FIMIKE-54707 format. One line per 8 residues: number of its first residue (from 1); for each residue x, y, z of C-alpha. Coordinates in steps of 0.2 Angstrom, whole numbers, plus 5000, padded with zeros to 4 digits. Each point is the difference from the previous one (the first is absolute). Layout:
// FIMIKE-54707
NUM = X Y Z; ...
***
This chain:
// FIMIKE-54707
1 = 5144 5214 5029; 5000 4982 4994; 4982 5001 4994; 5003 5016 4991; 5015 4992 4991; 4989 4985 4995; 4986 5011 4993; 5012 5011 4990
9 = 5009 4984 4994; 4983 4993 4994; 4996 5016 4990; 5012 4995 4987; 4994 4984 4991; 5017 4997 4992; 5009 4998 5017; 4998 4984 5010
17 = 4991 5001 5017; 5010 5000 5016; 4992 4993 5016; 5004 5003 5018; 4999 4988 5015; 4981 5001 5003; 4984 4990 4997; 4991 5005 4983
25 = 4982 4995 4998; 4997 4998 4981; 4983 4999 4992; 4998 4987 4986; 4986 5000 4987; 4983 4993 5005; 4998 4994 4982; 5008 5008 4985
33 = 5019 4999 5002; 5002 5017 4991; 4994 5008 5016; 5017 4997 5008; 5008 5017 5002; 5018 5004 4994; 5005 5004 5017; 4994 4983 5007
41 = 5010 4991 4987; 5016 5010 5005; 4998 4996 5018; 4997 4981 4997; 5016 5000 4990; 5010 5009 5013; 4995 4993 5016; 5010 4985 5008
49 = 4985 4989 5004; 4982 4999 4995; 4987 4994 5012; 4985 4992 4991; 4983 4994 5006; 5001 4986 4987; 5017 4998 4992; 4992 4991 4985
57 = 4989 5015 4996; 5014 5012 5002; 5012 4990 4990; 4988 5002 4985; 5000 5019 5003; 5019 5001 5002; 5003 4989 4984; 4988 5012 4990
65 = 5011 5015 5005; 5017 4990 4999; 5003 5002 5018; 5012 4987 5008; 5000 5002 5019; 5001 4989 5016; 4982 4997 5007; 4993 4994 5016
73 = 4982 4996 5005; 4991 5012 5011; 4982 4996 5003; 4987 5000 5014; 5005 4982 5005; 5018 5004 5003; 5001 5019 5003; 5001 4999 5019
81 = 5014 4987 4999; 5011 5010 4988; 4997 5018 5003; 5014 5002 5013; 5012 4992 4988; 4995 5011 4986; 5002 5016 5011; 5018 4993 5005
89 = 5004 4999 4981; 4996 5018 4998; 5009 5005 5015; 5015 4992 4993; 4999 5011 4985; 4989 4990 4988; 4987 5008 4989; 4984 4990 4999
97 = 4984 5002 4990; 4983 4992 5005; 4987 4996 4987; 4984 4991 5001; 4992 4989 4986; 4990 5016 4994; 4998 5018 5006; 5008 5009 5014
105 = 5008 4990 5014; 4990 5002 5017; 4983 5003 4991; 4991 4984 5004; 5017 4992 4998; 5016 4997 5011; 5010 5015 5004; 4993 5009 5016
113 = 5010 4989 5012; 5016 5003 4991; 4998 5018 4998; 4995 5002 5019; 5016 4990 5005; 5011 5010 4989; 4993 5016 5007; 5003 4994 5018
121 = 5018 4996 4995; 5002 5018 4992; 5002 4992 4983; 4994 5011 4985; 4985 4994 4991; 4996 5007 4982; 4983 4995 4992; 5000 5003 4981
129 = 4983 5007 4992; 4992 4987 4989; 4987 4988 4996; 4986 4996 5012; 4983 4992 4995; 4988 5011 5011; 5004 5017 4992; 4995 4996 4982
137 = 4985 4991 5007; 4993 5014 5011; 5003 5013 4986; 4992 4989 4987; 4985 4996 5011; 4991 5017 4997; 4998 5001 5019; 5007 5014 5010
145 = 5018 4998 5002; 5005 5016 5009; 4997 4991 5017; 5001 4981 5002; 5005 4986 5012; 5010 4985 4995; 4995 4984 5008; 5010 4987 4991
153 = 4994 4982 5002; 4986 4997 5012; 5003 4986 5013; 4996 4984 4992; 4991 4993 5015; 5001 5007 5018; 4995 5018 5001; 4995 5002 4982
161 = 4981 5004 5003; 5005 5011 5014; 5012 5010 4989; 4986 5003 4987; 4988 5005 5013; 5012 5013 5006; 5000 5008 4983; 4982 5002 4999
169 = 5001 5019 5004; 5016 5003 4991; 4998 5016 4989; 5016 4998 4990; 5002 4989 4984; 5006 4983 5006; 5013 4989 4991; 5002 4981 5002
177 = 5011 4987 4993; 4991 4983 4997; 5003 4983 4992; 4989 4996 4985; 4994 4984 5009; 4993 5010 5014; 4993 5015 4990; 4982 4996 4999
185 = 5000 4995 5019; 5008 5016 5004; 4988 5011 4990; 4986 4991 5008; 5006 5004 5017; 5002 5018 4995; 4983 5001 4993; 4992 4992 5016
193 = 5009 5013 5011; 5001 5016 4989; 4985 4997 4989; 4996 4993 4983; 5000 5017 4992; 5017 5006 5006; 5011 5005 4985; 5016 4990 4997
201 = 5013 4995 4987; 5009 4984 4997; 5017 5002 4992; 5009 4985 4993; 5016 4996 4992; 5007 5018 5001; 5012 5005 4986; 4998 4983 4992
209 = 4993 4995 4983; 4983 4995 5008; 4998 5015 5012; 4982 5005 5004; 4991 5011 5011; 4982 4995 5004; 4989 5013 5008; 4983 5000 5008
217 = 4991 4996 5016; 5006 4986 5011; 4984 4990 4995; 5004 5003 4981; 5018 4994 5003; 4995 4985 5009; 4989 4995 4986; 5013 5004 4987
225 = 5014 4989 5009; 4988 4986 5004; 4997 4998 4981; 5018 5003 4996; 5013 4993 5011; 5014 5012 5002; 5019 4997 4998; 5015 5009 5005
233 = 5005 5013 5013; 4985 5009 5007; 4997 5018 5007; 4983 5004 5007; 4996 5019 5002; 4984 5004 5010; 4992 5017 5002; 5000 5008 5017
241 = 4983 5002 5009
***
């Protein structure tokens, strides 16, 4: 009943949003601040506490939308130490929103542990629809997007090559996140295991001014980014076998 009440309330933009005691996962823009949804702004205005991966980044977002709210840090280095306390706050009647620096919490960002712990304590969790980098990247790639596998970030050291080798026979389109500093190395490792002629696309700076999608074979992409050092957030899309 509470969920239906909230959805009905949100349907009218003139009314303020009411939150209930639960955890809200609120996606934030991956680049363009205009990608924030009306509902996300309402939720952040209404909750008691906002958990932020980086309070400095989130402060910029909140200032842009004139949101003044108490913030606590919640990131991969402290989540195990703070998760029980957060759950206790919600159990006591607080409404809490979790945001990451960009995109949807839990997608290659902190969120899973808190969600699982809330569920274990019978606390409601509600994830708002919104921005995530890999969806526009796979659609823009021109590669099949009816079936795909999201791999996120590969291990930086131990297990990296083993993971790539396990994907040699993957038939679905594959999606990876990568740092611009490791892009050429990663593309080279893919080419060595999947073949130089495997089709791929590198999406960079999604929704920002300098957004680009460079398509070609893995070998062509290696040459391109060897000559032109990339900057910004990277999503790699690779065709399945």
